[in-house]
C-alpha positions as semicolon CSV with decimal commas, in nm:
position;residue;x (nm);y (nm);z (nm)
1;M;10,723;9,755;9,241
2;E;11,071;9,898;9,204
3;I;11,115;10,272;9,247
4;N;11,302;10,503;9,011
5;K;11,646;10,652;9,065
6;N;11,519;11,002;9,153
7;I;11,319;10,864;9,446
8;K;11,615;10,650;9,557
9;D;11,830;10,965;9,562
10;L;11,598;11,118;9,824
11;K;11,722;10,851;10,069
12;L;11,383;10,817;10,237
13;K;11,356;10,628;10,564
14;K;11,159;10,305;10,585
15;S;10,814;10,453;10,543
16;L;10,446;10,389;10,502
17;L;10,246;10,558;10,231
18;V;9,898;10,576;10,379
19;V;9,635;10,665;10,121
20;M;9,283;10,709;10,250
21;G;8,948;10,837;10,139
22;T;8,628;10,842;10,341
23;H;8,545;10,471;10,286
24;H;8,858;10,324;10,125
25;G;9,226;10,315;10,215
26;I;9,548;10,156;10,091
27;I;9,874;10,110;10,281
28;Y;10,210;10,078;10,103
29;T;10,554;10,014;10,251
30;L;10,842;10,208;10,103
31;N;11,204;10,117;10,147
32;S;11,514;10,224;9,955
33;N;11,445;9,997;9,657
34;E;11,074;9,926;9,626
35;I;10,718;10,013;9,715
36;T;10,479;9,734;9,809
37;Q;10,108;9,735;9,883
38;V;10,062;9,563;10,218
39;D;9,695;9,623;10,292
40;E;9,372;9,762;10,156
41;H;9,062;9,837;10,358
42;R;8,718;9,927;10,230
43;V;8,389;9,991;10,405
44;D;8,086;9,968;10,181
45;T;7,890;10,285;10,133
46;P;7,562;10,262;10,324
47;E;7,261;10,142;10,125
48;Y;6,943;10,341;10,145
49;S;6,590;10,234;10,065
50;D;6,379;10,442;9,829
51;K;6,170;10,571;10,118
52;E;6,455;10,709;10,329
53;G;6,513;11,077;10,297
54;M;6,160;11,138;10,173
55;S;5,968;11,402;10,356
56;H;5,616;11,525;10,325
57;R;5,386;11,762;10,505
58;G;5,170;11,623;10,780
59;G;4,792;11,642;10,785
60;T;4,772;12,001;10,904
61;G;5,042;12,124;10,669
62;S;5,257;12,265;10,945
63;S;5,466;11,958;11,033
64;I;5,719;11,783;10,812
65;V;5,767;11,407;10,841
66;G;6,070;11,217;10,704
67;S;6,411;11,071;10,779
68;V;6,767;11,188;10,721
69;L;7,040;10,988;10,542
70;E;7,349;11,144;10,697
71;P;7,383;10,947;11,024
72;K;7,450;10,621;10,834
73;K;7,715;10,788;10,620
74;E;7,889;10,948;10,919
75;K;7,880;10,620;11,113
76;A;8,038;10,435;10,818
77;Q;8,316;10,699;10,797
78;E;8,383;10,675;11,171
79;D;8,393;10,292;11,160
80;F;8,629;10,302;10,862
81;S;8,859;10,554;11,033
82;K;8,887;10,347;11,352
83;D;8,951;10,020;11,167
84;F;9,202;10,182;10,933
85;A;9,386;10,348;11,224
86;E;9,431;10,005;11,386
87;K;9,571;9,863;11,062
88;V;9,817;10,151;11,020
89;S;9,930;10,114;11,381
90;D;9,975;9,735;11,353
91;I;10,172;9,757;11,028
92;S;10,388;10,043;11,161
93;Q;10,491;9,837;11,461
94;K;10,534;9,512;11,268
95;E;10,746;9,671;10,994
96;S;10,948;9,904;11,226
97;I;10,839;10,210;11,028
98;E;11,033;10,534;11,074
99;S;10,798;10,776;10,894
100;I;10,454;10,801;10,735
101;Y;10,345;10,995;10,429
102;L;9,972;11,055;10,463
103;F;9,748;11,115;10,162
104;A;9,400;11,194;10,295
105;P;9,106;11,427;10,236
106;L;9,097;11,737;10,452
107;E;8,758;11,639;10,596
108;S;8,912;11,330;10,761
109;K;9,157;11,539;10,964
110;G;8,928;11,538;11,269
111;L;8,885;11,160;11,253
112;I;9,261;11,108;11,219
113;D;9,325;11,332;11,519
114;S;9,077;11,141;11,733
115;D;9,134;10,783;11,612
116;W;9,509;10,758;11,549
117;P;9,742;10,691;11,845
118;D;9,987;10,973;11,927
119;Q;10,296;10,760;11,850
120;I;10,160;10,700;11,497
121;K;10,066;11,067;11,445
122;D;10,422;11,159;11,547
123;L;10,556;10,947;11,259
124;I;10,372;11,154;10,996
125;Q;10,648;11,313;10,789
126;D;10,426;11,492;10,537
127;R;10,055;11,521;10,470
128;F;9,896;11,561;10,129
129;D;9,535;11,682;10,134
130;G;9,297;11,535;9,877
131;N;9,153;11,208;9,758
132;F;9,447;11,004;9,624
133;V;9,295;10,655;9,655
134;S;9,273;10,607;9,279
135;E;9,631;10,731;9,219
136;S;9,908;10,486;9,135
137;P;10,204;10,443;9,372
138;T;10,426;10,610;9,111
139;E;10,212;10,926;9,123
140;L;10,228;10,927;9,503
141;L;10,607;10,900;9,494
142;T;10,621;11,185;9,242
143;A;10,427;11,405;9,486
144;I;10,677;11,320;9,761
145;E;10,969;11,390;9,528
146;E;10,825;11,731;9,430
147;L;10,774;11,821;9,795
148;H;11,133;11,727;9,883
149;N;11,265;11,928;9,587
150;E;11,068;12,233;9,706
151;K;11,209;12,195;10,058
152;N;11,565;12,163;9,928
153;E;11,560;12,478;9,718
154;I;11,832;12,708;9,844
155;E;11,727;13,062;9,925
156;P;11,956;13,325;9,772
157;T;12,146;13,552;10,009
158;G;12,345;13,872;9,989
159;E;12,396;14,029;9,649
160;A;12,208;13,754;9,463
161;K;11,901;13,815;9,679
162;E;11,912;14,190;9,609
163;I;11,935;14,134;9,232
164;L;11,645;13,891;9,237
165;E;11,430;14,130;9,441
166;K;11,499;14,412;9,196
167;T;11,409;14,195;8,896
168;D;11,115;14,019;9,063
169;H;10,861;14,227;8,868
170;I;11,004;14,101;8,534
171;Q;10,900;13,741;8,590
């Protein structure tokens, strides 16, 4: 998919757009002219039987018997994170990537810190917190463009700064 002129004007390095959720992730390559999906990884959500998670009081009424669903979910998230980290690392090396834009939920920060190699974590240019897996590549690029525009805003100095501070309450 070709990218628009505004994104081209940012002169981004050869980059990966890494979009991940808790069980699903997509990897795009971004160069000066186009964005291309290179991989997608999904781990199925664990299936539970009707009896799991049920609890009831034991015969004397003081003990509770049952099972918990969370360990399967956490294990699936950990497996996904490790597999996805390997894919990101392999693609980064194969494509000679210079930077990574990471779109991931805040709750996966711990898994990223533990599963991703340091040389890949060092390539992360910007991080966007949230679940962006269902977003189109165009929307992801728009988020990057908005971030770059915010960073490039020039702070007023001298007399202009004083005037703006005095009129700040008017806005």
